[in-house]
C-alpha positions, 0 to 999 in steps of 0.5 A: 532731762525731759525731751519733748518733740512736737510737730504742727499736728501733735506732741510726738513724744514727752518722756524723761531721757538720759541722753540725746544725739541729734544732727545740726547743720555743722555736724552731730552732737550729744547732750546729757542732762547737764549740758548747757542751754542753747538753741540749734537748727536740726537737719532732716535726719535720725534723732537718737535718745536713751530713755530712763529705762535704758536702751536706745530709740530713734525719732526720724525728723524732717527739719526743725529746731531744738531748744535746750533750757534747764532740764528741758529739750523741746524739739519743733519739727514739721514731722517726726516718726519714732521707732526702735528699728531703724530698718522699718523706721527708714522704709517708713520714712522714705515713704511719708516724707517723699509723700509729704514732699510730693504733696508740697511741690503740688501745692507750690505748683497750684499756687504758681498757677493761681498767681499766673492766672490772677496776673493774667485777669489784672492785665485783662481788666486793664484792657487794650491800650492801657 
């Protein structure tokens, strides 16, 4: 089967694989080439796969959706980091995902300030006694 991992920025992975292990909100699951078609949400965690040449590889995913359709498995996630060393991957994930979460928090704060200022200006436009 073919595993394709897509982020908003790029195609992170596109290769034939023998097996996939991932985590959905209700727990871990495995997939082999003749697995039935389905769609599931993925939680932040580690997706494991076995390339056709053997071994095991890992992809840290920052939540998303997995779609199995025929021989294709497409995973759309906000962020993905691939590696073969879990220690290195964990350190990188902690750093990058924490930075991403901080940027999102800052963006939400900026948006809240913008909304507050917009409502204040509308109130000021109404004038006294309105």
